[in-house]
N, C-alpha and C positions, 0 to 999 in steps of 0.2 A: 795238701796245698792246692791242687787243681780245683777241688770243690770250693775252696775259699776264693780263688780267682774267679770262678764262674759266678759266685754270688755277688762279688764286689765290682766286677768289671762293668763298663758301660753296656747298656742293653743292646746297642746296635753293632758293636764291634768285638772282636776277639784279639787277644795278644798273640804274637808269634812266639811260640814256646820251643825252646831248645834245651835238650838234656845232654850234658856231657857227663859220661859215666865210665866206670871201669868194668862193671859187670852186669848192669841192669838189662832186663829182657827188652829188646827193641820193640817187639810187637805189643808187649804189655804197656810200654810207655806211650806208644801211638794210640792204643785203645783208651788210655786215660785222657789223651788230648794233646800230647806233644807233637809238634810238626816235624822235628828233626832230632835224631839221636846220633851222637858222635862219641866214639870210644877213645879215651886217653890222648886226645890231641886238640889242645886249645887253639892252636894256630889253624888247623884244618877247619875247626868249627867257625872261627872268625872269617876265614876265606869264603866258606860256603854261604854264610849269612850275608856278607858284604856283596857277594855276587848276586844273590837273590834280590837284595835291596836295590842294587844298581839296575837290575833287569827291569824292575817295575816299581815305581814309587809307592804303590799301594801294597807291596808284599808284606809290610808289617801288620796290616790289618785285613780282616775279611768280614764282609757284611753278614749279619747273623741269619736273617730270614730268607733262605733260598737264593743267596747270592754266592757266586763261585768263590770257594777258598783258593786263592790264586797260587799258593805255593805247591800244593800237591794234587791239584786237579788237572785232568786233561780235558781241554775245552769240549771236544766232540762228545766224549762219553758223558761228561758232566751235564752238558746241555740237554742231551736226550733223556738222561735219568731225571733231571729236574723237571722237564716238561711232563714226563709221565707221572712223576710224583704229584705234581699240581693237579693232574687229571683225577687223582684218587680222592681229592678234597679232604685230606687229613688235617686235623688240628695242629697248627705249627707249634703249639705249646707242649706237645707230646714229644718233640724232637730235641736232641742234644747235639747241636751242630759243632760242638767242640771236637767231636770224633768223626765228623764226615771225612771220608777218605776215598781216593781213587786207587783202584787195585789193578791198573793196567800194567803191562810188563815193564814199561819205562819207570813207573813209580815203585814197583816191587819186583825186582829181578829174582829174588829168592822166594820160592813158592811154598816150601815145606818148613814148618816150625814145630816146636814142642811146647806144651803148656801143662801146668798143673802139678799136683803132688799126689801120686806118682806122675812123672812126665809122660804125656801121651801125644803122639803125632797128630797134626791136623794140617790141612792144605789151605793156604790163603786163597781167597776167591778171585783169582786172576781173571781180569776182563770184566769185573763187576764194579759198580760204584756203591759205596755205603753211605747211607744217611743215618747218623747216630740217633737212637731213640732213648728216652729216659727210662731208667730202671725203676722198679717198685720202691716205694719209700722205705720199706723195711730193710732194703739192701744197700741204701746209700751210705750208711755208716758201717757197712760190713764189707767194704771193698778189699780189705786186706785178706780176709778169708777167701773171697771170690777170686783173688789172684791165683789161688791154688786150685781152682776148678779147671776143667777141661773146656776146649772150644769145639763147637760143632755147628751144624746148619740144619734148618728146618724149612722145607719147601712147602709153599701153599699158594692159594690164589688170591686175587685182589679183594674179593669179598671178605674172606677170612682175615686178611691182613689188616683191614680196618679195625676189626675187633681186637686183634693182638696188640696193635699200637695203643689203642685206648685203654685196654685192660692191663697192658704191660706184662703179658704172659702168653704162652702158647695155649691155644684153645684145644680142649679135649673133646672127643666124640661125646655127644649128649649135651654139650654146652649151648646156651642160647646166644646167637650172634647179634650184632647191633641191629640188623635188619629184621629181627624177630624170628628168623629161621633157626632150626636146631642143627648143629653140625652132625652130619651123618657118619656112620662107620664106613671106612673105605679099606680096601685090601683085606677085608674080613678080620681086621684086628689081629694080624699075624703075631704069634707069640703072646697074645693076650691071655691065653690060658695059663701062662707062667706067673701072672700077676693077679692081684686081688681086685683090680678095677680096670677101667679103660686105659689104654696106653697111647703114647705118642712116639714118634720116631725122629731121631737126630742122627746126623752122619758127620764124620770128620772130613768127608769129601764133598766139596761143592758140586762136583760133576754128578754125583749120585743124588744129592738133595734136590738139585734142580729138576730131576725127573718126577719129583712129587709136586712140582709147581705146574699148575695148569696155565700155560702161557696164553697171552692175547696178542693181537696184532696192533702195533702202534707205529704209524709213519712207515709202513711197509716192512717193519721188522717184527719178529717174534720176541716179545718181552716177557720175562719171568721175574717172580719175586721169591726171595729166600731170606729167612731171618738168621742172623748170626747170634749164637747163644753161648752162654756158659752153662755147663752142667756139672753138678756136684759128683766127685768121684765116689764110687761105691753105691750109687743110686740107680745105675742102669746096667743092662746086660748087652754084651756085644753078640750080635746074631748075623747070620748070612742074609744076603740081599733077598728081597721079596718081589722084585719087579720083573722076574723072568729072564734075567740075563744068562743064566746057566753058566757055561764055561767062558763066555765072552768077558774080556777084561773091562771093567767099568772105569777104574782109575788105577793106573800103574803104580801108584804110591800106596795102595791099600788092597788087602785081600778081600775078595768077594765074600769070604766067610765071616768077616768081622766089620763089615762096612755099615751095618745098621745098629744103632744104639737105641735100645728100647727101655722106656721107663713109664711108671704110673705115678711118679712123685711130682705133684704140681709145684712144690716149692723148690725142687731141685734144678729147675731150668729157668734161666733168666735171659730174656732177650735184650740185646743192647745195640743191634744194628739191623736196618732194613736194607737189604741188598737188591739192586736192580741190574739185570743183565739183558743184553740184546743178542739175538742169534739170527 
């Protein structure tokens, strides 16, 4: 239904989408593009929507190309993220702004969720802003299967990010980037000897994934880029951290011994969000 709405709605605006449900996964609904999820309470849903509409007459619509989605964005975080995104000079047609989302603590008070079959824990990227990016064509009609995939994060730098957005996939060591350079091996391809080809790293922890992102300075702040991904169950191995933390706790929600997910399967990882965070 969401895909039909995307194809048929006006080019400049989005509808305000509300899901009332008995059992649907809230984060999955939001990843598809719903703005609000309410469980088993029509009156509550109506009150929330009316309050939002009263607060601002434009709550029902949000402009598509780099305009603030007013319901779920926090102005300060959004403005910074938008300005930095514009500095990257990425093609707007590679983005899916139906799933742009603010992940500040006010918007997402619950930080830990479970996704996939079997269900696996992941942490929401609290403090980050997500710009939705289009997925590869072969997966558009396969979202039902992908709803059973796990969620993780891949940290990188701005130069590699441009290639990931355009090619709609994580770049592997040895791949040629948009600027003509070849992506070099980093961290000695830890655990690579367990696979038949070069590997990439995903993590259920945004705190760990951001350490793979080489930040830059923007308006006096350190800004980092991380991609939110779906990864197919059974295609990756959980391994210990490789950034030298030792016994120091990286993320209290995850063991250091299983915080790194390693895969060599190019078709098993699908990027759907570009996350921008400031530190």
